[in-house]
N, C-alpha and C positions, 0 to 999 in steps of 0.2 A: 656553311656548316650543314651537318646531317646527323640524323640520329637513328639508331636501329635497335630493335628488340633482340637480345642475344640469347640464344640456347646454346649449351655445350653438350656434346655427345661424347660419352666415353666408350671406346670399342675395345675389343680384344681382351675382355676381363676373364679372369679364371677364379675358381674357388681354390680352397685349401688343397684340394686333390687334383688340381689341375684341369678340372672340368670346366668348359666354356660357360660363360654367363652371358645373358642377353645385353645388349647394348643398353646404356643408361642415359637417358637425355633429362637435362634440368634447366629450369629457367634461371638465367644469371642477371636479368635486369634491362634497363635502358642505358645505352652509352651514346654519348655525343662526340662527334669528331669536329674541330675546327681546321680550316685549311692551314697547311704548313707554309711558312714564308720562305720561299726558295726561289731560285730562277724561273722554275716553271710557274710558280705563282705570279711572279713579275710578268712573264709573258702572257699569262691568261688575262691579266689586267692591263695589258698594253703599256707597261712600265719599264720593259727591257729594251735596251739598244745595244747590240754587240759590240764590245770593245769600249763602250763609253758610260758603262753603268756600274755603280758600286752599291752592294747591299751590306749594310752594317747591322749587327745585332749586340745589344747591350744587355747581358744577363745581371750585370751588376754595375753600379755607378762608376763612371770614368773607365770602363773596361770593354773598349771596342773590340769586336770580332768580325773581320771581314768575311762574309759568307761567299760572296761573289764579287768579281770585278778584276780590272786590270791590276798589274804590280803596283805597289805603292798606295797611299792615301789618295783620296778624291781631292780635288781643288777646294771643295766647300769645307772639307774637313780640315785642311790646311790653313784655311782663312779664319776658321772659327776657333783657334786655339786660345780662347780666353773663357772667362766665367759666363754663363754657367756650364759651358761645354767642356771644359778643360778644369782639371783640379787646381793647378797653378801652385803647387807646393813649392816649386822652385821657378823664379823668374824666367830662367832660360827655358823652361818648358813651355811658355806661352808667348802669344803675341801682346802687343799693347793693349790693355783693356780699354775698349771704347766706352764712353759714357754719353748720357744725354741723347740729343738728336743723332749723333755719330753712331751710338749703339743701335738705334731704331733703324737708320739708313743701312747699317751693314747687314743686319738681320733680314731685312725686307729684299737686299740684294741676293742673298744666298739661300733664302728658306721661303718656302711657301707659307707665310705666317698666318694667312687665314685658315689653312689646313691644320697647322700646329695648334692654333688657338681654338679650333673646334675640338680637336683631339683633347685638349685640355678642359674645355667647357663640358664635353661629354663624360669625361671621366670625373670631373668634380660632381656632375648630377648624380651618377651612380655610386660616387664616394668609394672610387678605387683607391685602397691605400699603397699600391704596389706597382706604380707604373711610371710613366715619363715626369709628370708634373708634381707627383706626391713624393716620389722616391728617387728619380733619376736612374731608373732601371727597368728591366722587361719592356723594350721595345725595339723597333727596327726603324732605319731610315734608308732612303734611297737617294743617292747623289748621281751627279752626271758630269760628264767632262765639260770644259769651258766652251767647246764648240757646239754644244747644245743649250738653247736657251730655255732651260727647264730647271727650277730651284728644287732644293731638297723637299722630300716628301716624308713625313713622319707617319709610322704604322703602328697601330696598338697590336699588342701581342697577348699578354697574360690575362686573357678574359676571364678565368676563373676566379681573379681577385674582385671583379665587379660585384657590387652590392654586398660587400663584406662589413662595411660600416653602415649599419642600419639607423642611425640617428638621422632622421629626416630633416632636423635643423641645422645639419653640418654646414659650415661656412664655405661658400663657393669661391672665395678668395683666399682661403687658407686651408687647403685639404691636405698638404704635406707637413709631415713632422719637421720642426725646425732644423733637426740635424740634417735631413735629406732634402727638403723641398727647395733646392738651390734654383730650379727652373722657375718655380713660383715667385721666389724672392727677386729674380732678376728681370723676369719677363711678365708675368701677370702684375706685379708691382709697379712696373714701369707706366708712367701715366698714359702714353700713346697706346701701348698694347693693352692696358687695362681698359680702356675706353673700347677698343675694337673686340676684346673678349666679352665685355658686357653686352656689346651689340650681337654678337654671335649667340650668346646664351639666349637673349630675347628672342631671336630668330628661330633658334631651336624649339623654345618653349612655344612659339606661336605655329611652328611647323611640325616637324617629326616627333617632338617630345610632348605634344599637347595631350592633354589629360584624356579626351575621348579615344583618340587613336591608340594610346599606349594602354589604356585598360580594354579596349576591343581586343587588341592583339594578345593580351594576357588571357583573355576568355577564349580566343581561338586556341591558344596553346593548351588551355586546360580541357577543352573538348577533344583535342587531338591526341594528348599525351595522358589524360587524366586516368584511364583505365590502367594502362602500362605503368604508371608511376605508382598507382595504389598497390599494384601486384609486385613491385620491384622491392626485394629485401634491403637494397642498397640505396634508396633514394634520398635518405638523409635530410628530407623536408622537416622532420620534427613535429609536423601536424598532420591530420588527415588532408588529403588532397584539396578537397573544397575549401577547408578552412585557410589552407596555405595561400591558395589562389586569392581568396577573398582579402585576407591580410596583406597581400602584396598589392592587389589593386588599391587598398586604403592607403598604404605606404606611398605608392606613387602619387595618388592625390594630394597628401600631406607633402611630400618632397616638392611637388610642382608649386604648391602655395608657398612654402618656405623659400625657395628659390626666387620666385616673384617678388617676395617681400624684401630680399636682399638687393635687387637691382635698384638702381636709383630711379626715382620717380621722374615720369616725363613731365616737363613743365607745361602748364596750360598755354594756349596760344596767347601771345602777347597781347594786351589790351592796353590800359594806362601805362606808359613807360615808368611811372613812379613806383610800380610794384616790382620792377626788375632789379634784382641783385647781382652785383659782379665784384671781382677782385680788382681792387685799386692799386695795391702794392703788395709785395713779398719782400721781407728782408731777412736774410739769414745770416746767423754767426755760429761760430764752434768754440769750443772750450774744452781744455784738458779735463779727463775724468781719471779716476783711481785706476791702478794697475795698468798703465801706460795705454789706456783707452780714450775714447773722447766722446763727447757729446755735441749734438746739432740742434738748433732751435730756430725756428721760423716765426715771425711776426706777420699775421695775415691782416690787411685792412680792407673791410668790406664797405662797398658804397652803394647807394640805391639811386636810380636814375641816371643813366649815361649822360643826360643833358646836364646834369648838376654833379660833376666829378668830385666836389668837395663835400659832399653829404654822406657822412658816415652813418652806418646802420647798426643799431644795437639789437642784441638778443638774436643774432642770426647764427645757426650752427654751421660750422665749416667742417666738411669730412674729407679725409685724405687717406692715403695709404700708411700714414703715421699714426692715425687716430683722429679725434675731433675735438673741437673747442667752441665756445660761444663768446661771440663778440661783446665787448663792454659799450659804455655810451660813446667811447671814441671810435667805435667801429672796428676795433682790433682785438686780437686774441692770440695766443700762442701755442704752438705744438712742438714737442721735442722728440727727438730720437736718442736714446741715452745708451752708454756703454757700447760704442761702436769699436770693433776691433782695430788695433793700430795699423793692420795692414790693408785696411779699406781706406782709400785716399780721398773718398768724397762721397756724398750722400745726396740723393735727388728727391726734393719734396713736390709733389703735385697735387693741386687741388682737384678733388673728385666731384664734389657737390657742396652747394649752399642752400639751407633750407630755413624757412621761417613762415609762420602762418600767414596766409593770404599773399605770400610772395612767391616769385619764381626765379630760378638761376639763368642768367643771361650769360652763358660762357663766351659767346662772341664778342661781348663787350669787355672783357678781362682785358686790364693792361697788361697782366703777365699771369701765366697759369703755373709755371713750375719755376723752381730756383735749385741750383747746385751749390751745395756747402762743401767746402773742402777742409780736410783736416788741419788743426791748428798747427 
């Protein structure tokens, strides 16, 4: 990106009698330019291979536009014709929808999932309401032929949507509107990818998004741009420049604290094994619901101490992508997902965390971590 201070000079002016007037120069503000995503951009970043590269642009959900590439769609595009990549209003438009581990394996085969989830985590941090994971639009991706061992790379585009939702408590696992957040529904809500997403978010907060570096960068921007922004009649900051940057630094500090509070706590180093909680069993069932929909319910059994697998644990809170529940004296509790659409054939439940005072969650000891429930 680059920014310029722009002045406009009007020449060739005349008065009402046709007499020449002096040139008029006026200040028009500070303008920012972000690199355009095109073939040249791909070449500049070492992402272009002649005859083997496709660049897709999505201005709207499910509306691909091939900007560069050979004739026809890329192999990855043809392989990923299922949700959330394809709307699938008509079954003939889609491939068979993979679920569970098959879904995870297929996406890992065709997509750089670490890059995609880093895109998702960054967007969730700055609360963009109008990009890949929040709305399924305003992004690019780059695909390659099968002769190149390079998976799909997703590229952020609509950067003016960053920092539009300024509620620093916004949920990092649920940024998108329910009508549009299909990538969140299918990918961030998947147990395997959710764990990877969580790990990436933690690494970002420990690294490039740490509070000191972010706020120091904002101070650098203020020193560099402050005078020009203060003189800019179009800056749209809403506050005096020093107050704006001060509030932005405070917002970042609050946002970082909020995101950290949403991440699962790291368990203490295992000491006495009797303080370890784990999933002993998951039992799922489905039932018809009104208006041709259906409900799914999971019964979770929590045990303590892997050496004594028949010891249930009471008052443990089980967290999942469907919600949470607290175990009773039998070590069990239930979580339901209701009103599932009739065209959804299955629903997968995954345990995210188990918490209780003085205890830690030993996920490695789980008898099972997820279960798929099928439509009745």
